C-alpha positions in Angstrom: -165.0 141.1 -62.9 -165.4 141.4 -59.2 -166.4 144.6 -57.5 -163.9 145.9 -54.9 -165.3 145.8 -51.3 -167.0 148.8 -49.9 -164.7 150.7 -47.4 -167.4 150.6 -44.7 -167.7 146.9 -45.1 -164.0 146.5 -44.8 -163.8 148.6 -41.7 -166.7 146.7 -40.1 -165.1 143.4 -40.9 -161.8 144.5 -39.4 -163.5 145.9 -36.3 -165.4 142.6 -35.9 -162.1 140.6 -36.1 -160.5 142.8 -33.5 -163.5 142.4 -31.2 -163.4 138.6 -31.5 -159.6 138.6 -30.8 -160.0 140.8 -27.8 -162.9 138.7 -26.5 -160.9 135.6 -26.9 -157.9 137.1 -25.1 -160.0 138.3 -22.2 -161.5 134.8 -21.8 -158.0 133.2 -21.7 -156.8 135.6 -19.1 -160.0 135.0 -17.1 -159.3 131.3 -16.7 -159.2 130.3 -13.0 -155.8 129.9 -11.4 -155.1 127.4 -8.7 -152.3 127.3 -6.2 -149.4 125.1 -7.2 -149.5 121.5 -5.9 -148.8 118.0 -7.1 -152.5 117.3 -7.0 -153.6 120.6 -8.7 -154.1 119.0 -12.1 -156.0 116.1 -10.5 -158.4 118.5 -8.8 -158.9 120.4 -12.1 -159.6 117.3 -14.1 -161.9 115.6 -11.5 -163.9 118.7 -10.6 -164.3 120.0 -14.1 -166.1 116.8 -15.2 -169.3 118.0 -13.6 -169.0 121.8 -13.1 -166.9 124.8 -13.9 -163.7 125.3 -12.0 -164.7 128.7 -10.9 -167.1 127.0 -8.5 -164.0 126.1 -6.4 -162.7 129.6 -6.5 -166.0 131.2 -5.7 -166.9 128.8 -2.8 -166.7 130.1 0.7 -166.5 126.9 2.8 -164.8 126.1 6.1 -162.4 123.1 6.3 -165.2 120.9 7.6 -167.5 122.0 4.8 -164.8 121.2 2.2 -164.3 117.8 3.6 -168.0 117.1 3.6 -168.3 118.5 0.1 -165.4 116.3 -1.2 -166.9 113.1 0.2 -170.3 114.0 -1.2 -168.8 114.5 -4.7 -167.0 111.2 -4.4 -170.3 109.5 -3.3 -172.0 111.1 -6.4 -169.4 109.6 -8.7 -166.4 111.9 -8.8 -163.6 109.7 -10.3 -161.0 110.1 -7.6 -158.6 107.3 -6.7 -158.4 106.4 -3.0 -154.7 107.1 -3.0 -155.4 110.8 -4.0 -158.4 111.4 -1.7 -156.4 112.6 1.3 -154.1 114.8 -0.8 -157.0 116.4 -2.6 -158.8 117.0 0.7 -155.7 118.7 2.1 -155.3 120.8 -1.1 -158.9 122.0 -1.0 -158.7 122.9 2.7 -155.2 124.5 2.5 -156.1 126.4 -0.7 -159.7 127.4 -0.4 -161.0 127.0 3.2 -162.1 130.1 5.1 -162.1 130.4 8.9 -165.8 131.2 8.8 -168.6 131.7 6.4 
């Protein structure tokens, strides 16, 4: 015969489950969001191969700095097709560039 669970154990287990669910929901809502664009998914896939996407959202770069950064990443091995390079450059500048640092 099995012993029924202790009420405090049951409450602790339920509270733990709720905490895990809430933590998971907060992580989902904390995912970075990017402006709509035909190359948005390309940017997300290429950039996330090496670092978190929040790096793009948190970066404060001018248009010239974004251009330099993009070409540096390509030189380091970012897998970006030549046909997408100009569109990605324009997307990064239009979406994330600041007038000044």
